[in-house]
C-alpha positions in Angstrom: 7.0 -35.0 48.7 7.8 -38.2 47.0 10.4 -39.3 44.6 10.7 -37.8 41.2 10.8 -41.2 39.5 9.0 -44.3 40.8 10.0 -47.6 39.0 7.0 -49.4 40.2 4.6 -46.9 38.4 4.9 -48.6 35.0 4.1 -52.0 36.5 0.6 -50.7 37.7 -0.9 -51.2 34.1 -0.1 -54.9 34.1 -2.6 -57.1 35.7 -1.2 -58.9 38.7 -3.9 -61.1 40.1 -5.4 -64.2 38.6 -8.8 -62.4 38.3 -7.2 -59.3 36.8 -5.4 -61.4 34.1 -8.7 -63.3 33.4 -10.7 -60.1 32.9 -7.8 -58.7 30.8 -7.9 -61.9 28.6 -11.6 -61.8 28.2 -11.6 -58.1 27.3 -9.0 -58.7 24.6 -10.9 -61.6 23.2 -14.2 -59.6 23.1 -12.4 -56.7 21.4 -11.0 -59.1 18.7 -14.3 -60.9 18.4 -16.2 -57.6 17.7 -13.5 -56.4 15.2 -12.4 -53.5 17.4 -8.8 -54.4 17.4 -8.0 -53.1 13.9 -7.1 -49.6 12.8 -9.7 -46.9 13.5 -11.4 -45.3 10.5 -10.3 -41.7 9.8 -12.3 -39.0 11.5 -14.6 -37.0 9.2 -14.8 -33.4 10.5 -17.7 -32.8 8.0 -20.0 -34.6 10.3 -19.8 -31.8 12.9 -21.7 -28.5 12.9 -20.9 -25.3 14.5 -23.4 -24.2 17.2 -26.0 -21.6 16.3 -24.7 -18.1 17.2 -26.4 -16.5 20.1 -28.5 -19.5 21.0 -28.7 -20.3 24.6 -29.3 -24.1 24.0 -27.0 -26.2 21.9 -28.8 -28.7 19.4 -27.9 -32.3 19.8 -28.9 -33.3 16.3 
């Protein structure tokens, strides 16, 4: 087995290469440009329906 704690594990999420940093920067800019960087709207559970009892095929809409 391996070690219980690997201090390098947390660094895996950080982009290391020039290309990885470029992609990370472009992604963050696109998220901001599209307005996806703000707070998410609350989830409305009323939009969901229970499946029909006894049916073999679930309805998508």
